[in-house]
C-alpha positions in Angstrom: 12.4 -13.5 -17.1 11.9 -9.8 -16.5 8.4 -8.2 -16.6 7.1 -4.7 -16.1 10.4 -3.3 -14.9 14.1 -3.7 -14.5 14.4 -6.4 -11.9 13.6 -10.2 -11.9 10.7 -11.2 -9.7 12.8 -13.1 -7.2 14.7 -10.0 -6.4 11.8 -7.6 -6.3 9.6 -8.0 -3.3 8.3 -4.4 -3.8 4.6 -3.8 -4.2 1.7 -1.4 -3.8 -1.9 -1.9 -2.7 -4.8 0.5 -3.0 -8.2 0.8 -1.4 -10.1 3.5 0.5 -10.2 4.8 4.0 -13.2 5.3 6.3 -14.0 8.6 4.5 -14.1 7.0 1.1 -10.8 8.5 0.0 -8.1 6.4 -1.8 -5.4 5.0 0.4 -2.1 3.7 -1.0 0.1 1.2 0.9 3.6 0.2 0.0 6.1 -2.6 0.9 9.8 -3.0 0.1 10.2 -6.4 1.8 7.5 -8.6 0.3 4.9 -7.5 2.8 6.7 -8.1 6.1 6.0 -4.4 6.6 3.7 -1.9 4.9 3.6 1.9 5.0 1.0 4.5 4.0 2.0 6.8 1.1 0.6 9.9 -0.6 -1.1 13.1 0.4 -4.8 12.1 0.5 -5.9 15.8 0.6 -5.0 15.9 -3.1 -7.8 13.4 -4.0 -10.4 13.6 -1.2 -13.5 11.7 -2.0 -12.0 9.6 -4.8 -11.6 5.9 -4.1 -8.8 3.7 -5.2 -9.7 1.7 -8.3 -6.5 0.2 -9.5 -2.7 0.2 -9.0 0.2 -0.8 -11.2 3.8 -1.3 -10.1 6.5 -1.0 -12.8 9.8 -1.0 -10.9 11.1 -0.1 -7.4 10.6 3.6 -8.2 7.6 3.8 -10.5 3.9 3.1 -10.1 0.6 4.5 -11.3 -2.8 4.5 -9.6 -6.3 5.0 -10.9 -8.8 6.9 -8.8 -12.5 7.4 -9.2 -16.0 7.6 -7.8 -18.3 4.7 -7.6 -20.7 6.3 -10.1 -17.9 7.1 -12.6 -18.4 10.9 -12.5 -14.8 11.9 -11.8 -11.4 10.5 -11.3 -7.6 11.0 -11.4 -4.4 9.3 -12.3 -1.6 9.6 -9.7 2.0 8.6 -10.2 5.2 8.1 -8.3 8.7 8.1 -9.8 10.6 8.0 -6.5 9.3 4.9 -4.8 6.3 6.6 -3.4 8.1 9.4 -1.5 5.6 11.6 -3.4 2.6 10.9 -5.5 1.6 13.5 -8.0 -1.6 14.1 -10.0 -1.2 13.8 -13.8 -3.1 15.8 -16.4 -5.8 14.0 -18.2 -7.5 14.8 -21.5 -11.0 16.4 -21.2 -12.5 13.3 -22.7 -11.8 11.3 -19.6 -15.0 12.3 -17.9 -16.2 9.0 -16.4 -13.4 8.4 -13.8 -10.4 6.2 -14.2 -11.2 2.5 -13.7 -8.1 0.6 -14.8 -4.4 1.4 -15.3 -1.3 -0.6 -16.4 2.2 0.6 -16.4 4.5 -0.9 -19.2 7.8 0.8 -18.3 8.9 4.1 -16.7 7.7 6.1 -19.6 4.7 4.2 -20.9 1.3 3.4 -19.3 -2.3 2.8 -20.4 -5.5 3.6 -18.6 -9.2 3.4 -19.3 -12.3 5.1 -17.9 -15.4 3.4 -16.5 -17.1 4.1 -19.8 -13.9 4.8 -21.8 -11.9 6.3 -23.3 -8.6 4.5 -23.5 -5.7 6.8 -22.9 -1.9 6.4 -23.1 1.2 8.2 -22.0 4.7 7.7 -23.5 6.5 10.4 -21.5 6.0 9.2 -17.9 2.6 10.8 -17.6 3.5 14.4 -18.4 0.8 14.1 -21.1 -1.9 11.6 -21.7 -3.6 11.2 -25.1 -6.8 9.5 -26.1 -6.4 6.4 -28.2 -9.1 5.9 -30.9 -10.9 2.6 -30.4 -12.4 2.4 -33.9 -15.9 3.4 -32.7 -16.1 0.7 -30.1 -18.1 2.0 -27.1 -17.6 0.9 -23.6 -20.5 0.7 -21.1 -18.9 -0.4 -17.8 -15.2 -1.3 -17.8 -14.2 -3.5 -14.9 -10.6 -4.5 -15.7 -7.8 -4.1 -18.2 -4.3 -5.6 -18.9 -1.5 -4.7 -21.1 1.6 -6.7 -22.3 3.7 -5.6 -25.1 1.5 -4.6 -28.0 -1.6 -6.3 -26.6 -4.3 -4.4 -24.7 -7.3 -6.3 -23.4 -10.3 -4.6 -21.7 -13.2 -6.3 -19.9 -16.5 -4.4 -20.4 -18.9 -6.0 -17.9 -21.9 -4.5 -19.7 -20.7 -5.6 -23.1 -22.4 -9.1 -23.0 -20.8 -12.0 -24.9 -18.8 -9.5 -26.9 -17.5 -7.5 -23.9 -13.8 -8.4 -24.5 -12.2 -5.5 -26.3 -8.7 -6.2 -27.7 -5.9 -4.5 -29.6 -2.9 -6.5 -30.7 -1.0 -3.6 -32.3 -0.6 -1.0 -29.5 -4.0 0.5 -30.1 -4.0 1.0 -33.9 -6.7 -1.6 -34.4 -9.4 -2.9 -32.1 -12.1 -5.6 -32.1 -14.7 -7.1 -29.9 -14.1 -10.8 -29.1 -16.9 -13.2 -28.4 -17.2 -15.5 -25.3 -19.3 -18.6 -25.6 -22.4 -19.4 -23.5 -22.7 -16.0 -21.8 -26.1 -15.5 -20.3 -28.1 -12.3 -20.9 -27.1 -9.2 -18.9 -23.7 -10.7 -18.1 -20.3 -9.7 -19.4 -16.5 -10.1 -18.7 -15.1 -9.0 -15.4 -11.4 -9.6 -15.4 -8.3 -9.8 -17.7 -4.9 -11.3 -17.2 -2.4 -11.7 -20.1 0.2 -14.4 -20.2 1.6 -13.7 -23.7 0.3 -12.5 -27.1 -1.6 -15.7 -27.6 -2.8 -16.6 -24.0 -5.1 -14.6 -21.8 -7.7 -15.3 -19.1 -11.1 -13.8 -18.2 -14.4 -14.6 -16.5 -18.0 -13.3 -16.6 -20.1 -11.8 -13.9 -22.7 -14.0 -12.1 -20.8 -17.0 -13.6 -18.3 -19.4 -12.0 -16.5 -20.2 -15.3 -13.0 -19.2 -16.3 -12.4 -18.5 -20.0 -9.1 -18.7 -21.8 -7.8 -17.9 -25.3 -4.7 -19.6 -26.7 -4.9 -18.0 -30.1 -4.7 -14.3 -29.4 -8.4 -13.8 -28.9 -9.6 -15.3 -32.1 -11.5 -17.8 -30.0 -12.3 -18.1 -26.3 -13.2 -21.3 -24.5 -14.5 -22.2 -21.0 -11.4 -24.1 -20.0 -12.1 -24.1 -16.3 -15.9 -24.5 -15.8 -17.7 -23.8 -12.6 -14.6 -23.2 -10.4 -16.4 -20.7 -8.2 -20.0 -21.9 -8.1 -22.8 -19.5 -9.0 -20.9 -16.4 -8.0 -18.5 -14.5 -10.2 -14.7 -14.1 -9.7 -13.5 -10.6 -8.8 -9.9 -10.7 -10.0 -7.5 -13.0 -11.7 -3.8 -13.1 -12.2 -2.3 -15.7 -14.5 0.8 -17.5 -13.3 1.4 -19.3 -16.7 -0.5 -20.6 -19.7 -2.1 -23.3 -17.5 -2.1 -21.8 -14.0 -4.2 -18.9 -12.8 -4.9 -17.3 -9.4 -8.4 -15.9 -8.6 -10.3 -14.2 -5.8 -14.0 -13.9 -5.0 -15.8 -11.7 -2.6 -19.4 -12.9 -2.9 -20.7 -9.4 -2.7 -18.9 -8.7 0.5 -21.4 -10.6 2.6 -19.5 -13.6 3.8 -16.1 -15.4 3.8 -13.8 -14.6 0.9 -12.4 -17.3 -1.5 -9.0 -17.6 -3.0 -8.4 -20.1 -5.8 -5.5 -21.5 -7.8 -6.6 -23.3 -10.9 -4.2 -25.6 -12.9 -5.0 -27.2 -16.2 -3.4 -30.5 -17.0 -4.6 -31.8 -20.4 -8.4 -32.0 -20.0 -8.2 -32.1 -16.2 -9.0 -29.0 -14.1 -7.4 -28.9 -10.6 -8.8 -26.2 -8.4 -7.4 -25.5 -5.0 -9.7 -23.4 -2.8 -9.1 -21.5 0.5 -12.0 -19.9 2.5 -11.3 -17.1 4.9 -13.9 -16.0 7.5 -14.4 -12.3 8.3 -12.7 -11.0 5.1 -13.5 -11.0 1.4 -10.9 -10.6 -1.4 -10.9 -8.3 -4.4 -7.3 -8.2 -5.7 -4.5 -10.6 -6.5 -0.9 -10.3 -7.7 1.3 -13.3 -8.4 4.8 -14.1 -9.6 4.1 -17.8 -10.3 2.1 -20.8 -9.2 3.7 -20.6 -5.7 4.0 -16.9 -4.8 1.0 -14.6 -4.6 -0.6 -11.8 -2.5 -4.3 -11.2 -2.1 -6.0 -8.1 -0.7 -9.5 -7.4 0.6 -11.8 -6.0 3.2 -13.8 -7.0 6.3 -17.1 -8.7 5.4 -20.4 -7.3 6.4 -21.0 -9.9 9.1 -17.5 -9.8 10.7 -16.9 -8.1 14.1 -16.4 -4.4 13.7 -13.4 -4.5 16.0 -11.3 -6.2 13.2 -9.2 -4.1 10.9 -11.0 -2.9 7.8 -8.5 -4.4 5.4 -6.5 -7.6 4.9 -3.4 -8.8 3.0 -2.5 -12.4 2.7 0.6 -13.9 1.2 1.7 -17.4 0.1 5.3 -18.4 -0.7 4.6 -22.1 -1.3 1.2 -22.2 -3.0 -0.3 -24.0 0.0 -0.3 -21.9 3.2 -1.4 -18.3 3.6 -0.1 -15.8 6.2 -1.7 -12.5 7.1 0.6 -9.4 6.7 0.7 -6.5 9.2 -1.1 -3.3 8.1 -0.1 0.2 9.3 -3.7 1.3 9.6 -7.0 -0.2 10.7 -9.5 1.8 8.6 -8.4 1.0 5.0 -10.4 -1.4 2.9 -8.2 -2.8 0.2 -9.2 -3.3 -3.4 -6.2 -4.1 -5.7 -2.5 -5.0 -5.4 0.5 -5.0 -7.7 4.1 -6.3 -7.2 7.1 -5.4 -9.3 7.9 -8.3 -11.6 4.5 -10.0 -11.1 2.1 -10.5 -13.9 -0.3 -8.0 -12.2 
């Protein structure tokens, strides 16, 4: 199967990771060999003071990144069409005032992005122009994650409460809010990962449950309850209808958690790994065996350790750290060509 580009996953160990350096400016890392080596890309003087919020790899040459400030005041979209040899700022409509929180490339010409408080924007010409997509009057308070596959766009609005899932199934022509069950007050969805037009995964802040829809968002169920205790999950990447990877940073204070959850009938099998000194915020996976996670040094870890971390598994059981080209970059999100994220 081919996804998000022109090469099958097994032949495409090309990926990008994004975070921020010691000055709070977005840093972009790139690998062409599955992470055996990583290099720094981009002229950071073009986006000084803007952190790295999201990254989306399309093919070996094409990727988009979303940059923004923590308070959502400003942001940019940057793009490469030459494998990262250069990253260029793309023009955004004036309505994009709240910084760019999430981005997803569909192909070399098409990508979607969303601001921290909206709007949704789309390009169909490789980013030469971006246009606002009307969301039928649906307002967004604090977007945390988005995902796009085919005609489906799902957005997680963490301040949207039980109806914080925002979904279009027809390439943005029609939108609706979808309701999650048993959501506590002041909580809302944090993540989104699409498997196909019927199946997608999400979770809620301050909540250890994983939610899944298998009917295109008409209904959502807690199909993997309490997999991360009383703390929320920070990113998910579905491997299949019944398999999903997840990471958890526990507010950056202690060891990070990586999880693989598998549903077999009514049984939930959760495999958990704990890593001292680092917490994890991003995950990209090809399948239930192959995944990368990225994160940053925890508050209590020795300051002599590198600020960032990338771990990789090729067997779904053992994780190996990957070498980083810099010591001062805290990593936030990761995306591999051919992966679901």
